[in-house]
Structures are given as C-alpha cells and as structure tokens.
C-alpha positions as CSV (number, residue, x, y, z in Angstrom):
1,X,0.0,0.0,0.0
2,X,1.2,3.6,-0.7
3,X,2.6,5.5,2.3
4,X,1.8,9.0,1.2
5,X,-0.5,9.5,4.2
6,X,2.4,9.2,6.6
7,X,4.1,12.3,8.0
8,X,7.6,11.7,6.6
9,X,9.1,14.5,8.8
10,X,8.6,12.6,12.0
11,X,8.2,9.0,10.9
12,X,11.3,7.0,9.9
13,X,10.0,4.6,7.2
14,X,12.0,1.7,5.9
15,X,10.9,-1.5,4.1
16,X,10.8,-3.4,7.4
17,X,9.6,-0.8,9.8
18,X,7.9,2.6,10.3
19,X,8.5,4.2,13.7
20,X,8.8,7.7,15.1
21,X,12.4,9.0,14.9
22,X,13.3,12.2,13.1
23,X,17.0,11.5,12.6
24,X,19.6,8.7,12.9
25,X,20.7,10.1,16.3
26,X,17.2,10.1,17.7
27,X,16.7,6.6,16.4
28,X,19.8,5.5,18.3
29,X,18.8,7.3,21.5
30,X,15.3,5.9,21.5
31,X,16.6,2.4,20.7
32,X,18.9,2.6,23.8
33,X,16.2,4.0,26.0
34,X,13.9,1.2,24.9
35,X,16.5,-1.4,25.5
36,X,17.3,-0.1,29.0
37,X,13.6,-0.3,29.9
38,X,13.3,-3.7,28.4
39,X,16.1,-4.9,30.7
40,X,14.1,-3.7,33.7
41,X,10.9,-5.1,32.4
42,X,12.3,-8.6,31.9
43,X,13.1,-8.8,35.6
44,X,9.4,-8.0,36.3
45,X,8.1,-10.6,33.8
46,X,9.1,-14.0,35.3
47,X,6.5,-15.9,33.3
48,X,7.9,-15.0,29.9
49,X,11.5,-15.6,31.1
50,X,10.4,-19.0,32.5
51,X,9.0,-19.9,29.1
52,X,12.3,-18.9,27.4
53,X,14.1,-21.2,29.8
54,X,11.6,-24.0,29.4
55,X,12.0,-24.0,25.6
56,X,15.7,-23.2,25.5
57,X,17.2,-24.9,22.4
58,X,13.8,-26.5,21.4
59,X,12.5,-23.7,19.2
60,X,8.8,-24.8,19.3
61,X,7.8,-21.9,17.0
62,X,10.5,-22.5,14.4
63,X,9.1,-21.6,11.0
64,X,6.1,-19.7,12.3
65,X,5.3,-16.2,10.9
66,X,3.5,-14.4,13.7
67,X,1.8,-11.1,13.0
68,X,0.8,-9.2,16.2
69,X,-1.6,-6.3,16.6
70,X,-1.2,-5.4,20.2
71,X,-0.3,-2.2,22.1
72,X,3.4,-1.5,21.2
73,X,4.7,-1.0,24.7
74,X,7.9,-2.1,26.5
75,X,6.0,-5.1,27.9
76,X,4.8,-6.1,24.5
77,X,8.4,-5.9,23.3
78,X,9.4,-8.5,25.8
79,X,6.6,-10.7,24.4
80,X,7.9,-10.1,20.9
81,X,11.4,-11.1,21.7
82,X,10.1,-14.2,23.6
83,X,8.3,-15.4,20.5
84,X,11.4,-14.7,18.4
85,X,13.6,-16.6,20.9
86,X,11.2,-19.6,20.6
87,X,11.9,-19.7,16.9
88,X,9.2,-17.5,15.3
89,X,9.6,-14.7,12.8
90,X,7.6,-11.7,14.2
91,X,6.0,-8.7,12.6
92,X,4.1,-6.1,14.7
93,X,1.8,-3.1,14.8
94,X,-0.2,-1.5,17.6
95,X,-3.9,-2.0,18.2
96,X,-4.5,1.6,19.4
97,X,-3.6,4.9,17.9
98,X,-2.4,6.3,21.2
99,X,-0.8,3.4,23.0
100,X,2.5,3.0,21.3
101,X,5.6,3.8,23.4
102,X,7.9,5.1,20.7
103,X,11.1,4.0,22.4
104,X,9.7,0.4,22.6
105,X,8.8,0.5,18.9
106,X,12.2,1.8,17.9
107,X,14.0,-0.7,20.1
108,X,12.2,-3.5,18.2
109,X,13.0,-2.0,14.8
110,X,16.6,-1.7,15.9
111,X,16.6,-5.4,17.0
112,X,15.5,-6.4,13.5
113,X,11.8,-7.1,14.2
114,X,9.6,-5.5,11.6
115,X,7.5,-2.9,13.5
116,X,4.9,-0.4,12.3
117,X,3.8,1.7,15.1
118,X,4.1,5.2,16.6
119,X,2.2,7.2,19.1
120,X,-0.7,9.4,17.8
121,X,-1.3,7.6,14.5
122,X,-4.2,8.9,12.5
123,X,-6.8,6.3,11.7
124,X,-5.6,6.1,8.1
125,X,-2.0,5.6,9.4
126,X,-3.3,3.0,11.9
127,X,-4.8,0.9,9.2
128,X,-1.8,1.3,6.9
129,X,0.3,-0.1,9.8
130,X,-2.1,-3.0,10.3
131,X,-1.9,-3.7,6.5
132,X,1.9,-3.7,6.7
133,X,1.9,-6.0,9.7
134,X,-0.2,-8.5,7.8
135,X,1.9,-8.4,4.7
136,X,5.1,-10.6,4.6
137,X,7.7,-10.4,1.8
138,X,7.5,-12.7,-1.2
139,X,8.6,-16.3,-0.6
140,X,9.8,-18.9,-3.1
141,X,6.6,-18.6,-5.0
142,X,7.3,-14.9,-5.6
143,X,4.0,-13.9,-4.2
144,X,3.5,-11.8,-1.1
145,X,2.4,-14.0,1.8
146,X,0.9,-13.5,5.2
147,X,1.1,-14.8,8.8
148,X,0.8,-18.4,9.9
149,X,-0.3,-17.2,13.4
150,X,-1.9,-14.0,14.7
151,X,-1.6,-12.3,18.2
152,X,-4.6,-10.0,18.3
153,X,-5.9,-7.5,20.8
154,X,-9.4,-6.3,19.9
155,X,-9.5,-8.2,16.6
156,X,-8.6,-5.6,14.1
157,X,-6.0,-7.7,12.3
158,X,-8.4,-10.7,12.2
159,X,-11.1,-8.4,11.0
160,X,-9.0,-7.0,8.1
161,X,-8.2,-10.5,6.8
162,X,-11.8,-11.6,7.0
163,X,-13.3,-8.5,5.5
164,X,-10.5,-8.5,2.9
165,X,-11.3,-12.0,1.8
166,X,-15.0,-11.3,1.7
167,X,-14.5,-8.3,-0.5
168,X,-12.2,-10.3,-2.8
169,X,-14.9,-13.0,-3.2
170,X,-17.4,-10.4,-4.2
171,X,-15.0,-8.8,-6.6
172,X,-14.2,-12.2,-8.2
173,X,-18.0,-12.7,-8.6
174,X,-19.0,-9.4,-10.1
175,X,-16.0,-7.1,-10.3
176,X,-17.5,-4.8,-7.6
177,X,-15.2,-3.1,-5.2
178,X,-16.3,-2.3,-1.6
179,X,-18.9,0.4,-1.5
180,X,-18.2,3.4,0.6
181,X,-21.5,4.8,2.0
182,X,-22.3,8.0,3.9
183,X,-23.7,5.9,6.8
184,X,-20.3,4.3,7.5
185,X,-18.1,5.6,10.3
186,X,-14.9,7.4,9.3
187,X,-12.9,4.3,10.3
188,X,-15.1,1.9,8.3
189,X,-14.6,4.1,5.2
190,X,-10.8,3.9,5.7
191,X,-10.9,0.1,6.1
192,X,-13.0,-0.5,3.0
193,X,-11.0,2.0,0.9
194,X,-7.8,0.2,1.9
195,X,-9.3,-3.1,1.0
196,X,-10.5,-1.8,-2.3
197,X,-7.1,-0.4,-3.2
198,X,-5.5,-3.7,-2.3
199,X,-7.9,-5.6,-4.6
200,X,-6.9,-3.4,-7.5
201,X,-3.3,-4.3,-6.9
202,X,-3.7,-7.9,-5.9
203,X,-7.2,-9.3,-6.1
204,X,-6.5,-12.5,-4.1
205,X,-4.1,-11.2,-1.4
206,X,-6.4,-11.8,1.6
207,X,-7.8,-15.0,0.2
208,X,-4.3,-16.5,0.0
209,X,-3.4,-15.0,3.3
210,X,-6.5,-16.4,5.2
211,X,-5.7,-19.9,3.9
212,X,-2.2,-19.8,5.5
213,X,-3.3,-18.8,9.0
214,X,-3.4,-21.7,11.5
215,X,-5.0,-19.7,14.3
216,X,-5.3,-16.5,16.3
217,X,-4.9,-15.9,20.1
218,X,-7.1,-13.0,21.2
219,X,-6.1,-10.8,24.2
220,X,-9.3,-8.9,25.1
221,X,-13.0,-9.2,25.8
222,X,-14.2,-7.2,22.8
223,X,-12.0,-9.2,20.4
224,X,-13.4,-12.4,21.9
225,X,-16.9,-11.2,21.3
226,X,-16.1,-10.6,17.6
227,X,-14.6,-14.1,17.3
228,X,-17.6,-15.8,19.0
229,X,-20.0,-13.9,16.7
230,X,-18.0,-15.0,13.6
231,X,-17.8,-18.6,14.8
232,X,-21.5,-18.8,15.6
233,X,-22.3,-17.5,12.1
234,X,-20.0,-20.0,10.5
235,X,-17.7,-17.2,9.2
236,X,-14.6,-17.7,11.3
237,X,-11.8,-18.7,8.8
238,X,-9.3,-20.3,11.3
239,X,-9.2,-21.5,15.0
240,X,-9.0,-19.0,17.8
241,X,-7.8,-19.3,21.4
242,X,-9.5,-17.0,23.8
243,X,-6.6,-15.8,26.0
244,X,-8.8,-13.2,27.7
245,X,-10.7,-15.8,29.7
246,X,-7.7,-17.5,31.1
247,X,-7.9,-16.8,34.8
248,X,-4.4,-15.5,34.9
249,X,-5.4,-13.0,32.3
250,X,-9.0,-11.9,33.2
251,X,-8.5,-11.8,37.0
252,X,-5.1,-10.3,36.8
253,X,-4.7,-8.0,33.8
254,X,-8.3,-6.9,33.8
255,X,-8.7,-6.5,37.6
256,X,-5.2,-5.8,39.0
257,X,-3.8,-4.1,35.9
258,X,-6.7,-1.7,35.7
259,X,-6.5,-1.1,39.4
260,X,-2.9,0.1,38.9
261,X,-3.2,2.0,35.5
262,X,-6.5,3.7,35.7
263,X,-5.6,6.2,38.5
264,X,-2.2,6.5,36.9
265,X,-3.8,7.7,33.7
266,X,-6.2,10.1,35.4
267,X,-3.6,11.7,37.6
268,X,-1.0,12.1,34.8
269,X,-3.6,13.6,32.6
270,X,-5.2,16.0,35.0
271,X,-3.4,16.3,38.3
272,X,-6.8,16.4,39.9
273,X,-7.1,14.9,43.4
274,X,-9.3,11.9,43.3
275,X,-10.1,11.7,47.0
276,X,-13.4,13.1,47.9
277,X,-14.7,13.2,44.3
278,X,-17.8,11.4,43.2
279,X,-17.0,8.8,40.6
280,X,-19.2,6.7,38.3
281,X,-17.9,3.5,36.8
282,X,-20.0,2.2,33.9
283,X,-19.7,-1.6,34.0
284,X,-18.7,-3.8,36.8
285,X,-17.1,-6.7,35.0
286,X,-13.5,-7.5,35.7
287,X,-12.3,-4.2,34.2
288,X,-15.0,-2.3,36.1
289,X,-14.1,-4.1,39.3
290,X,-10.5,-3.1,39.1
291,X,-11.4,0.5,38.1
292,X,-13.9,0.8,41.0
293,X,-11.4,-0.6,43.5
294,X,-8.7,1.9,42.3
295,X,-11.1,4.8,42.8
296,X,-12.2,3.6,46.2
297,X,-8.6,3.2,47.3
298,X,-7.9,6.7,46.1
299,X,-10.6,8.0,48.4
300,X,-13.3,8.7,45.8
301,X,-17.0,8.1,46.5
302,X,-17.8,5.5,43.9
303,X,-21.0,4.2,42.3
304,X,-21.5,1.9,39.3
305,X,-24.0,1.5,36.5
306,X,-24.6,-2.1,35.5
307,X,-27.1,-4.1,33.4
308,X,-26.1,-7.5,34.9
309,X,-27.9,-8.3,38.1
310,X,-25.1,-10.6,39.4
311,X,-22.4,-7.9,38.8
312,X,-24.7,-5.3,40.4
313,X,-25.2,-7.5,43.5
314,X,-21.4,-7.9,43.7
315,X,-21.0,-4.2,43.7
316,X,-23.5,-3.8,46.5
317,X,-21.7,-6.4,48.6
318,X,-18.6,-4.3,48.2
319,X,-20.5,-1.3,49.6
320,X,-20.8,0.4,46.2
321,X,-24.1,1.9,45.1
322,X,-25.6,0.8,41.9
323,X,-27.3,3.6,40.0
324,X,-28.4,4.7,36.6
325,X,-26.2,7.1,34.6
326,X,-29.1,9.4,34.0
327,X,-29.8,9.8,37.7
328,X,-26.3,10.9,38.6
329,X,-24.8,12.4,35.4
330,X,-25.2,16.0,36.8
331,X,-23.6,15.2,40.1
332,X,-20.5,13.1,39.5
333,X,-16.9,14.5,39.0
334,X,-15.4,11.5,37.2
335,X,-17.0,9.1,34.8
336,X,-15.2,6.0,33.6
337,X,-16.7,3.7,30.9
338,X,-15.7,0.0,31.2
339,X,-18.5,-1.9,29.6
340,X,-17.1,-3.3,26.3
341,X,-20.3,-2.0,24.7
342,X,-21.1,1.1,22.7
343,X,-23.1,4.3,23.2
344,X,-22.7,4.5,26.9
345,X,-22.1,8.2,27.4
346,X,-23.8,10.2,24.7
347,X,-23.6,13.9,23.8
348,X,-26.9,14.7,25.6
349,X,-25.4,13.1,28.7
350,X,-22.2,15.2,28.4
351,X,-24.2,18.4,28.2
352,X,-25.6,17.7,31.7
353,X,-22.2,17.1,33.3
354,X,-20.6,19.4,35.8
355,X,-18.0,21.9,34.8
356,X,-14.6,20.3,34.3
357,X,-16.0,16.8,35.1
358,X,-13.6,14.2,33.8
359,X,-14.7,11.6,31.3
360,X,-12.6,8.7,30.3
361,X,-12.8,5.2,28.9
362,X,-10.9,2.0,29.8
363,X,-12.8,-0.4,27.5
364,X,-11.0,-1.5,24.4
365,X,-12.7,0.6,21.6
366,X,-13.5,4.3,21.3
367,X,-17.3,3.9,20.9
368,X,-18.4,3.9,24.6
369,X,-18.1,7.7,24.6
370,X,-19.9,9.6,21.8
371,X,-16.9,11.2,20.3
372,X,-18.8,11.7,17.0
373,X,-21.4,13.6,18.9
374,X,-18.8,15.9,20.5
375,X,-17.4,16.6,17.0
376,X,-20.7,18.1,16.0
377,X,-20.0,20.9,18.5
378,X,-17.4,22.2,16.1
379,X,-13.6,22.8,16.5
380,X,-14.2,26.0,18.5
381,X,-15.7,23.8,21.3
382,X,-12.5,21.6,21.5
383,X,-9.6,23.0,23.4
384,X,-6.4,21.0,23.7
385,X,-4.9,21.1,27.2
386,X,-2.0,18.8,26.3
387,X,-1.6,15.6,24.3
388,X,-4.6,13.3,24.8
389,X,-6.3,15.8,27.2
390,X,-9.0,18.0,25.8
391,X,-11.7,20.3,27.2
392,X,-14.9,20.4,25.3
393,X,-17.3,23.3,25.9
394,X,-20.7,21.8,26.2
395,X,-22.5,25.0,27.2
396,X,-21.1,28.1,25.3
397,X,-23.3,30.6,27.3
398,X,-21.6,29.7,30.6
399,X,-18.4,28.2,29.2
400,X,-19.2,25.0,31.1
401,X,-17.0,22.2,29.7
402,X,-15.9,18.7,30.4
403,X,-12.4,17.1,30.3
404,X,-12.2,14.1,27.9
405,X,-9.2,11.8,28.2
406,X,-7.5,10.1,25.2
407,X,-10.3,11.1,22.8
408,X,-12.5,8.3,24.2
409,X,-9.9,5.6,23.8
410,X,-8.1,3.6,26.5
411,X,-7.0,6.4,28.9
412,X,-4.6,4.2,30.8
413,X,-2.5,3.7,27.6
414,X,-3.2,7.1,26.0
415,X,-2.5,9.2,29.1
416,X,-0.1,6.8,30.9
417,X,1.9,3.7,30.0
418,X,-0.7,1.0,30.6
419,X,-0.5,-2.0,32.9
420,X,2.8,-2.7,34.7
421,X,5.2,-5.4,33.6
422,X,4.4,-8.0,36.2
423,X,0.7,-8.3,35.5
424,X,1.4,-8.2,31.7
425,X,3.7,-11.2,32.2
426,X,0.7,-13.2,33.3
427,X,-1.3,-12.2,30.2
428,X,1.5,-12.6,27.7
429,X,2.6,-16.0,29.1
430,X,-0.8,-17.1,28.1
431,X,-0.3,-15.6,24.6
432,X,3.0,-17.6,24.2
433,X,1.4,-20.8,25.4
434,X,-1.5,-20.3,23.0
435,X,0.8,-19.6,20.0
436,X,2.9,-22.7,20.8
437,X,-0.2,-24.8,21.0
438,X,-1.7,-23.5,17.7
439,X,1.6,-24.1,15.9
440,X,2.1,-27.6,17.4
441,X,-1.4,-28.6,16.2
442,X,-1.3,-26.9,12.8
443,X,-1.4,-30.2,10.9
444,X,-3.9,-31.9,13.2
445,X,-7.7,-31.8,13.4
446,X,-7.7,-30.9,17.1
447,X,-8.9,-27.3,16.5
448,X,-11.8,-26.4,14.3
449,X,-12.8,-22.9,13.2
450,X,-14.2,-22.2,16.7
451,X,-13.1,-20.3,19.8
452,X,-11.3,-22.3,22.5
453,X,-9.8,-21.6,26.0
454,X,-6.5,-22.9,27.4
455,X,-6.8,-25.9,29.8
456,X,-6.7,-25.3,33.6
457,X,-3.3,-26.9,34.1
458,X,-1.7,-24.3,31.8
459,X,-3.5,-21.5,33.6
460,X,-2.1,-22.9,36.9
461,X,1.4,-23.2,35.3
462,X,1.4,-19.5,34.4
463,X,0.4,-18.6,38.0
464,X,3.0,-20.9,39.4
465,X,5.8,-19.2,37.3
466,X,5.1,-15.9,39.0
467,X,5.0,-17.0,42.6
468,X,8.8,-17.1,43.2
469,X,9.2,-13.5,42.2
470,X,6.9,-12.6,45.1
471,X,8.5,-15.0,47.6
472,X,5.5,-17.2,47.8
473,X,5.8,-20.9,49.0
474,X,2.9,-23.2,48.1
475,X,1.6,-25.7,50.5
476,X,1.8,-29.3,49.1
477,X,-1.1,-31.7,49.4
478,X,-0.5,-35.1,51.0
479,X,-1.6,-38.1,49.0
480,X,-4.5,-38.6,51.4
481,X,-5.6,-35.0,51.0
482,X,-5.4,-35.1,47.2
483,X,-7.5,-38.3,47.2
484,X,-10.0,-36.9,49.6
485,X,-10.9,-33.9,47.3
486,X,-10.4,-35.9,44.1
487,X,-7.5,-34.0,42.5
488,X,-3.9,-34.8,41.5
489,X,-1.2,-33.6,43.9
490,X,0.3,-31.4,41.1
491,X,-3.1,-30.0,40.1
492,X,-5.2,-28.8,38.5
493,X,-7.0,-28.0,41.8
494,X,-10.3,-26.5,40.6
495,X,-12.9,-27.7,38.1
496,X,-13.5,-25.7,35.0
497,X,-16.7,-24.4,36.5
498,X,-14.9,-22.7,39.4
499,X,-15.2,-18.9,39.1
500,X,-12.3,-17.6,41.2
C-alpha cells in the first residue's frame, strides 16, 4: 500500500519498519532508551522468562510467521522477543492509535523485528500499519504472503483479513469493489477504501493470506466477542484461542492491571485529586471491578452503573451503590466507561455534566463515549490542554466544559503507560502458550474454526511461574488429602466451573 499519508518528517520509514524518529541520532537514542527499559521489564516478567528457559534450544515456534496487533509497549516488546527466541519470525503493529511507546517500537525495529507503530497515529495511518503488519515479503513462489499465526488485541488484524477475503470473493464474482457509504463511520470508510485499493493491486491477497493462517490468540474481551460472533455465524476462517478468559489474564490483567493503571492515567492527565470526588464506573465486570477498586482506594465516593444483576449485586456487597447514569450524570466528578459495549455516554449526557468533570474510557474501543457527537459541537468547542487531554465546551453561554481523556480511547494507555510489567507477564505468558499450542497442532484436526480456552493446568502453570518472584511458598497436598478432594497432587486444583 502507498505510504503518502504518513508524515515523513517525524516517521522513519524503511521496508521493514515505520517508527517515530526524526534522525539517525534520535533513532539510536530511542533504541537505547527502549533497550534499557526492556532490561528492567524482563526482571518483572518472570512468566515470559520461564517460558524462554523451558523451551531453550527447542524452538517450538520454528518456521512460524507471527503477526501481532497489540499495544506496542515495553511489555509487548518482551513478548515479541520471547516469540522470536522460541523460533518465530515476528511482525508487529499497535492496536490503538495512542498506546505505542515510541522507544519500545524503535528498540524492536533496531533489533530487526519489523515494527509499524508510533504514538498518535491517524486512523488512516493506523490501518496502513495494520496492513503492513499482515503483509510478509514474497517467498519462493514470488507472491507476497501473510502470517501463519496472529496475536490480536481487539480483533482488528483478524477483521482486516476476514473483510479483505469477503471483498475479494465479491470482486471475483461481479468485479465490484467495496462500496463506501455515507452511513459508515470514518474508520469503516478507511478500512474498505484500503481493501478496495488492495484488490486493485492484488485481487487474491487476503484469500491466500487467510488460507495460510493456522490460528489466532485473542487478548481482550471485545475481540473475543467478535470471534464468537463469527464462529456462531460459521464465518470464522481459522481457529481461535481466547486468552482473555484464562484466569491468569482476566482476573489479573483486567482487575489488578486496571486497578494500577486507571488512576495513573487520570492523575498524569489532569493532576486532579481523586479523594473526595464522586465517581461513576459504567460496567462492573473484571475491568470495572479493578477500576472501582482503584477509585475507592484513592478516596473517591464510587457508584457503578450495570445491566447484569449478578455484577450489580457484587458491587452492592462491596459497599458500592448501583445507579443509573441518567440519575447521577449531573452530580459526579469522574465518569469511567468499562462496559465493552457502545453508546454508553452520549452527547446529551455530556451536556448535563458538571463543569470540568472528567470523562474517560478503559474499555477497548472508542465507541463507549460519543466522540462523534462531540465533534458536532465544532472545532471551536474543543480545546487541547495537552496531548490526549481536551476540554470540550458543552454550554457556550456559561463556558461550562468537560475534560475528555485520550479522545475516548483507552485512557490508561493514552494518558499513561498501561499496565505494569508483572501483570502483563501473566497475560503474555498465556499468549505464548496459545501460540505454541496452535503451531504444534497446525497439521492436526484438534482445533476447528471455533473459539477455545486454554486448559486449567496451563493456567495454573502460568500462575506458578510468577510466585517465586513474590517470595510465595505453596503448600503441598498429601496423597491422602489429594485423594479426599479428588485431585492430583500437582493439580489442577479446581474444576473448569470454578469462578475464582
């Protein structure tokens, strides 16, 4: 794809990478900075290091081409180098326009891993990067090829391949390119324009690519929802492993990670004191639980909005009021969306909010907050405070405005650096395990085009790998005790139905 939409003044573009560095000297400085932080992160990521040690000399991913669409952070860089150390060739882009840490991306480019990511990509640049990540150089057949395996976070790379193949099939049938309609979002228009341009250059690119993919491991709730919907409709083109619902991901990344990074993002963005403020968390799933805990711990007076009666009852048992957004919108100081759904806080809601109330999102996509509605207020209503922090005037007569973080995208990654290394080691250990499993079974019939979860014993192995770092010493069952409760001494210790 052409690269004319990239700002060449700030982006260093080469055949195997596109990262933010204005000069050779800046590239070297960022690469060193990234490598220094990588060295620190590795000490805090015992799960990934344990997997390197476990597979030392074995190269279980030898021959695999892995394309990853996942936040290009220092922690992700440790994951990328782990996959490479296990034998894979790796190619990467970010899954969020704001989440890339430029020194991490440059460090990976300097290490010879093709990386296409920089902080503050436009939507057009974002999808260009995703396209580059999916496209591998010509092999012996002299045709461009694609990945064997995908690491996805939110499902955009998976979506591009599926929508690309669907559009190619339509084109093969009637020579019709994807139609761009007024009802599409700006992002949809960009995606289908990209696919249309691709078809005119190579009308079977995504069809060939999809046939070479042996599976995807998906990181987050919203991406899993997409995969399940495709599988249920019989449209999923390759097997998928749902990493998100591994206990060592969902209960650690989603709860403890958000508990750490949400207040970090709010405070870096605004320097507003959280204690004493009234805060509303929309959604009380795992992400909402971690977010609510963080705000309570910071001294905020927290309430939640929830549709699920079980989650609502859990909040009440924690002493947190369950309310409707419409009933409190005019009174709260901080609103955080964490539902994984769309259309949660709309323009009419924002017009009722207090002056300088803070509005942010920690769900994966940017459609929980009505950013399109805010755009209708005009550019004169939008005032940039600093990068990823804007004040929107919602009442011009009184100059009443609200502070919106990261333009409705993940505020913990847009306004801060995301989850800390230790908790990401849990998540990314599951990603590595899933990739090894999919590659090992590539020639078997074990996995159909459905969505799977990792077995309990692997979940426990990931947890076990992190205990030593924290000085924990597990109790060991006696033979008699193990027999009494009907488990093996070495585990797994809980049935699949156990909820933790």
